[in-house]
C-alpha positions, -999 to 999 in steps of 0.1 A, spaced: 186 -178 -729 162 -153 -714 145 -128 -736 133 -94 -726 96 -87 -732 105 -62 -759 126 -88 -778 98 -114 -780 84 -120 -815 50 -107 -822 38 -135 -844 30 -171 -833 55 -188 -857 84 -167 -846 74 -172 -809 73 -210 -815 107 -209 -832 122 -189 -803 108 -213 -777 122 -243 -797 156 -227 -799 156 -220 -762 145 -255 -754 173 -269 -776 198 -247 -758 185 -258 -724 186 -295 -734 222 -290 -747 232 -273 -714 216 -301 -694 235 -327 -715 268 -309 -709 260 -307 -672 252 -344 -671 284 -352 -689 304 -331 -664 287 -349 -635 295 -383 -649 332 -372 -654 333 -359 -619 319 -392 -606 345 -411 -626 373 -389 -613 361 -394 -577 360 -431 -582 396 -430 -596 408 -409 -567 392 -434 -542 409 -463 -560 443 -446 -561 440 -436 -524 434 -473 -515 463 -484 -537 486 -458 -520 475 -471 -486 482 -507 -497 516 -498 -510 524 -479 -478 514 -510 -458 536 -532 -480 566 -508 -478 564 -499 -442 551 -533 -432 583 -548 -446 604 -522 -429 587 -528 -396 591 -566 -400 628 -562 -409 632 -538 -379 614 -562 -356 634 -592 -369 667 -572 -364 656 -563 -328 647 -599 -320 681 -610 -334 699 -585 -313 680 -596 -283 688 -632 -290 724 -624 -295 726 -605 -263 710 -634 -244 735 -658 -260 764 -635 -250 751 -635 -214 747 -673 -214 782 -678 -228 796 -653 -203 779 -671 -174 793 -705 -185 828 -693 -193 
């Protein structure tokens, strides 16, 4: 809250009251800014936590799919070998 030189009070009591009001306004603005910074920090921490959770769930989901795909591929490979072995014997 900036005052123009023409708007400044001429007596000491009024000047002191104006300074106190501006100080209170500044302190209030600083408190609001500090609260906003704290909320931002909380939100950033939540985002980081959720990103880690998403990555964990992706690993669980795609890890299972990859293991299932790998198991199926190994089973097909084993089946093919068995067929060849049976064909050679037969």
